[in-house]
N, C-alpha and C positions, 0 to 999 in steps of 0.2 A: 526609601520610604518617605513619602511626603510629610513634611513637618516633623521628621524624626531624624535622629542621628544613628547611623549604623556603624558598628565597630566589629572588626574581625580580629580575633586574638587566639592563636594556637588552634585548638580544635573546635572553637565555638564562635558564633555570631551573636552580638547583643544589639538590641535597639532601645534607644532612650528617647524621651521627649525633650523639648527644649529646656526643661528644668532639671535635666540629668536624672530623671526617674526612669528606672529600668521597666520597659514595657514587655519585652519578650526576649527569649534566648533560644538559640538554635544550635544543636550539638552535631559536630561531625564525628562523634565517637572518638576513635583513637587517632585518626589521621588529621594532620594540620590542614586547615582550610587554605587552599592555594589560590582559588579564583572564586569570585562572588559576583553575580549579576542580579539586578533587581528590575522587575518589569516597570514600565513607565507609570502604571497606576499604583505601584507599590504593593500589589496583592500577592506576588510570588517572589521568592528568592531561590536562585539556582546556584549551587556551589559544587566545586570539585575538591577532593582531598588528596593528601599525599599517599594514602593507601588505596588510591584508584577507585573511589566511590563518587557517584554523582547523587546529590541530594536536591530535592525540591520541597520547599516549605511554603506554607501560606504565611500571611503577615502576623497571624496569632502565634506563630512558632510551632505549628503542628506539622509533623513530617508527612508529606503527601507521597513522596517516592524516595526510595533508596536503591540505586542501581549499581551493581558492580560492573566495572569496566575492565577489559582484559589487559590494558596497557597503561603506562604513565600518561596522564591526561595533559595535553598541551593547550587545549582550547575548549571552552563551553560557550554557548550563546543561544539566545532565543531567536526565532524567526522574526521578521519585521512585524508580523501580525500578533506575535507573542502567544501563539496557540500551539507551539511546538518548540523543541530545543534540540541542539546537536552537541555531541562530544567527539573530539578527535584526539589522537595521541600517537605514541611511539609504536604504531602498528599499521597494518595495511587496510583497515576499514574504519569508516566514520559512520556513526549511527544517529538517525533522526527519530525522536520519540514525540508522541503527543503528550499532553499534560496528564493523561491517565496512565502513562508508562507503556503504551502500545508502540511497537516499532513500526514506523512509517516507511523507512527507507534505510538500506545499508549500501554504502558506497565503498568500492574496493579499488585499491591501487597496488602497485608493486613495490612501493617504498613507504616511508613513514609520513603521516600527516603532521603538519606543524601548526597551521592556523586555518581559519575559515571565515568567510563573510557571505551573507546573503545579499542579493539584489533587492532594491526597495520593493519590487513587485512580488518577491518571494519565489519567482519561477526559476531563478538561477542561483547557484552556489559556487563560489570560487574557493578553492583550497590550495594551500601551499605545502611544499614537500622538501625533504632533506636532500634530494638530488638535483636541486635547482629548477624544479618544474612547478608550473602552476596548472591546475586543472579547473576548467570551467564546466560545471555540470548543468545541463538542462534537466531539472528534476523529473521531467516527464519521461525522458527516454535515453539521453546520450551525454557524452562528455567530449571536451576538446582539450588536448594536452598542449601546453604552451611552453616552449623551451627557449631560454635566453640568458638565464643566470648560471653561474658556475658553482655556487655553493647553496646552503640552506636558504630557502625563501622564507623569511621570518615574519613578514606581515603583508597584508593586502587590503586594498580598499576599492569600493565600487562607487562610481559617480552617482549622484542623486537622480539623474535622469536616465540611468541605466544604459549609458552608451559607452563608457570607458572603464577600464580596470587599471589599477597601478599596483605593482608589486615591488618589494624591497628585499634585498638579499644581503647575506653576510659578506658577499664579494664586493660590497660597496657600490652596487649598481641598483638602479630603480628603472622599471620599464612601464610605459603606458601601452596598453593593448586595447583593441576593440573587441567586441563580443563575438567576432568570428575567429579570434585567436591571432590576429595580425599584429605585429609589433609596430607601433606608431612612432615611439620615441624612446631612446635609452639614455639614461644619465649614468655616468661612471663614477661620480663623486656624490653620492646621495647624502642628504642631511635630513633624515627622518621625513622624507617627503610624503609618506603614506598618511601622515596626520593632517595634511592639507586637503584642499578641495581640487577636484578635477572637473 
């Protein structure tokens, strides 16, 4: 939140002003807050908990949504336009909701989801999986499966111009792909390259 300090502790989130005055608090009930995302304008907070719940709060601390998820949650995130959000986890489907809690899309695979990233234009979603695969979803109709890693693909990043994808795996490899699913370059001694630019 702009000009505010946001602190996550156990099952709650607290926001303070710069003078350490408590402005609002957000409760995850019984589950520990594990992931917390704040929109760029500071109007919404998205959180996942250890008891597999997804929460959406406004900046005043009012609970807008509480959504039970079927699996352990590995990733939550807003779309680039911040008008929808996704959750993925230790199960074979990923769910995209709008800010009113309506399901927009359910994506299914044959293994677990580990992470996800949207393209800047919001038309594509890249997801990573526990069997060394990367899926690139055209959210309008189809998906491309990209194989090149031997273990869990733990992170992924999409270039700002929407032309390349880079994935990073527990097998110490990182791969750069194009949006057709072709492998352009593979590094076998990665050093957290997904945090860089492509």
